[in-house]
C-alpha positions in Angstrom: 83.0 125.8 149.9 86.7 125.1 148.8 88.0 127.5 146.2 88.3 126.3 142.7 91.8 125.4 142.4 91.7 123.3 145.7 88.6 121.4 144.8 90.3 120.5 141.4 93.4 119.4 143.2 91.2 117.3 145.4 89.2 115.6 142.7 92.6 114.9 141.0 93.9 113.1 144.1 90.7 111.1 144.6 90.9 110.0 140.9 94.5 109.0 141.1 93.6 106.8 144.2 90.9 104.9 142.2 92.6 102.2 140.2 90.7 100.3 137.5 90.3 96.5 138.5 91.5 95.4 135.1 94.5 97.6 135.2 95.4 96.1 138.5 94.9 92.5 137.1 97.2 93.5 134.5 100.0 94.8 136.8 99.6 91.5 138.9 99.9 89.4 135.8 103.1 91.2 134.7 104.7 90.7 137.9 103.7 87.0 138.3 105.1 86.5 134.5 108.5 88.4 135.1 108.9 86.4 138.3 108.2 83.0 136.8 111.2 81.3 134.7 110.9 80.6 131.0 109.4 77.3 130.5 107.8 77.1 133.7 104.0 76.5 134.0 101.9 79.1 136.0 99.2 78.2 138.5 96.1 76.5 136.6 93.1 79.0 135.6 91.1 78.4 138.8 93.9 78.8 141.2 95.4 81.9 139.6 91.7 83.4 139.5 91.3 82.9 143.2 94.5 84.2 144.0 94.0 87.2 141.9 90.3 87.8 143.2 88.8 87.8 139.7 86.8 85.6 137.8 88.0 83.2 135.2 86.4 85.1 132.2 88.2 88.5 133.4 91.6 86.4 134.0 91.1 85.0 130.6 90.8 88.5 129.2 93.8 89.7 131.0 96.0 86.8 129.8 95.4 87.7 126.1 97.4 90.6 126.2 100.6 88.8 127.4 99.7 85.9 125.1 99.7 88.4 122.0 102.9 89.7 123.0 104.5 86.3 123.0 105.3 86.3 126.8 103.0 83.2 127.6 101.6 80.4 125.7 98.5 78.8 126.6 98.2 75.0 125.6 94.7 73.4 125.7 94.4 71.0 128.5 97.9 71.4 129.7 98.3 75.0 131.0 100.0 78.2 130.6 103.8 78.5 130.3 106.0 81.5 130.5 107.9 82.1 127.0 110.1 84.9 128.1 111.9 87.3 125.6 110.9 86.6 122.3 112.6 87.3 119.0 110.4 89.2 116.7 110.3 88.8 112.9 110.5 92.4 111.7 109.8 93.5 108.1 108.8 96.4 105.9 105.7 95.7 103.7 107.0 97.2 100.6 108.8 94.0 99.1 106.9 90.7 99.3 109.0 88.0 101.2 108.3 84.6 102.7 108.2 84.0 106.4 111.2 81.7 106.1 113.3 84.5 104.5 112.3 86.9 107.3 112.7 84.5 110.0 116.5 83.6 108.8 117.2 87.4 108.8 116.2 87.5 112.6 118.3 84.3 113.4 115.1 82.2 113.9 114.9 78.5 112.8 111.6 77.9 110.6 109.8 74.5 109.9 106.4 73.5 108.7 103.9 71.3 110.4 100.4 70.2 109.8 100.5 70.2 106.0 97.4 69.6 103.9 97.0 69.7 100.6 93.4 69.0 99.1 91.2 69.9 96.0 88.1 72.1 96.6 85.5 73.8 94.5 85.9 77.6 94.2 83.2 79.2 96.4 82.1 82.7 95.2 84.6 84.8 97.3 87.6 82.6 96.0 86.2 82.6 92.4 86.0 86.4 92.5 89.6 86.7 93.8 91.0 84.5 91.6 88.9 85.5 88.5 87.4 81.8 88.1 84.0 80.3 87.7 82.4 79.3 90.9 83.0 75.4 91.4 86.0 75.5 89.4 88.8 73.2 90.8 91.5 74.6 93.1 94.3 73.2 94.9 94.3 74.3 98.6 97.5 74.3 100.7 97.0 74.7 104.6 100.0 74.6 107.0 101.4 75.8 110.3 104.7 77.7 110.1 107.0 77.3 113.4 109.8 79.7 114.4 112.0 77.9 116.9 109.4 75.4 117.4 106.9 77.7 118.5 103.7 77.9 116.0 103.8 81.6 114.7 101.4 81.8 111.4 98.8 79.7 110.0 98.9 79.9 105.9 96.4 78.9 103.7 97.0 79.1 99.9 94.4 78.3 97.0 95.5 78.2 93.4 94.1 76.9 90.1 95.7 73.1 89.6 97.4 74.4 86.3 99.6 76.7 88.4 100.6 74.2 91.2 99.6 70.4 91.8 99.9 68.2 94.6 102.6 66.2 92.8 104.8 69.3 92.5 104.4 69.7 96.4 105.7 66.5 97.3 109.1 67.4 96.6 111.1 70.4 98.1 108.1 72.2 99.4 109.0 73.9 102.7 106.0 76.0 103.5 106.4 79.0 101.2 104.4 79.0 98.0 106.0 82.3 96.9 109.5 80.8 97.4 108.4 77.6 95.6 107.1 79.4 92.3 110.0 82.0 92.3 112.5 78.9 92.6 110.6 77.3 89.5 110.6 80.7 87.9 107.2 79.9 85.8 105.0 81.7 86.0 107.0 85.1 86.2 105.6 86.7 89.5 105.0 90.7 89.6 103.1 92.0 92.5 100.7 91.2 95.4 97.7 93.0 96.6 97.1 92.4 100.1 94.5 93.7 102.6 95.4 93.5 106.7 93.0 93.2 109.4 93.0 92.2 112.8 90.5 89.1 113.4 89.5 86.6 116.2 91.0 82.9 115.7 88.5 80.3 115.1 88.6 77.3 117.0 90.5 75.1 114.1 92.9 78.0 113.7 93.5 78.4 117.7 94.2 74.5 118.0 96.8 75.0 115.2 98.6 77.7 116.7 98.2 76.4 120.3 96.2 79.5 121.6 92.6 80.1 122.7 89.5 80.7 120.3 88.8 84.4 120.0 92.6 85.5 120.6 93.4 88.3 118.2 95.6 87.5 114.8 96.9 89.6 112.3 95.2 88.5 109.0 97.0 89.0 105.5 94.5 88.5 102.6 96.4 88.4 99.2 96.1 88.1 95.6 99.3 87.3 93.9 99.8 88.5 90.3 102.1 87.4 87.6 103.5 89.4 84.7 100.7 88.4 82.4 98.2 90.0 84.8 96.8 86.7 86.0 95.9 86.3 89.7 97.5 82.8 90.4 97.2 82.5 94.0 94.6 83.6 96.6 96.2 83.4 99.9 95.0 83.8 103.9 97.8 84.4 106.2 97.1 84.4 110.0 100.1 85.8 112.0 100.4 85.9 115.8 101.0 89.4 116.7 103.7 88.9 119.5 106.0 87.4 116.9 105.8 89.7 114.0 106.3 93.5 113.8 105.5 95.1 110.5 106.2 98.6 109.2 105.4 100.6 106.3 107.6 103.5 104.8 105.3 106.3 103.5 105.9 108.9 101.0 105.3 112.5 101.8 103.7 114.0 98.6 105.0 117.5 98.2 102.6 119.9 96.2 105.2 122.6 95.5 105.7 125.8 97.1 103.1 128.4 97.5 104.1 132.1 97.2 
């Protein structure tokens, strides 16, 4: 029988030799992506799965990591393309700012696409968040935000029609309801209450952002409140994690010295 220490060393050595198949896949994908020039297309999914010796389902799961980091983009029916190094939109969460302002500070050019303005009746969730009656009329504004021609966010705002109308949006709206209302100056905005969570992309949002259904997105669900304490906007903002980095400065509460 081996001494305890020798047996422990042998177990560690054997453990080190065992490499999890998914970890090995990640290493191989990382190598392939780094060896491919930005803008070039990777092998097709079936070809890549055969080359790496994994199922297509396992390959898709492995690719999600690199897509979330912004290293690759998968276009439905076209293929997977290497993006290369991506500028990240970075911001603290203490002050509410539009994507356009954040991106401009990072040297990125922002544009809007797929703008859809429609009227809808408030469902129970919308009614509760906007403090209105279920079934009352709302204006819904959906659009995709691009940074340097890459889709990075899908935004949906829902407002009472007395706050913002479709006619007003036809002139000078570039994608940010916040910037639009601040420029107009009425109502006077005070603060936003925001919840943050990770969610899987629905089929519709995935198509708009040119990703796969089920890919992870960062969702900001917010209520915009004016100086009169009215909730004037209920919004859902879906961000691609690889293109954004948010941080919070947290205060330490000092309870005083103890003697």
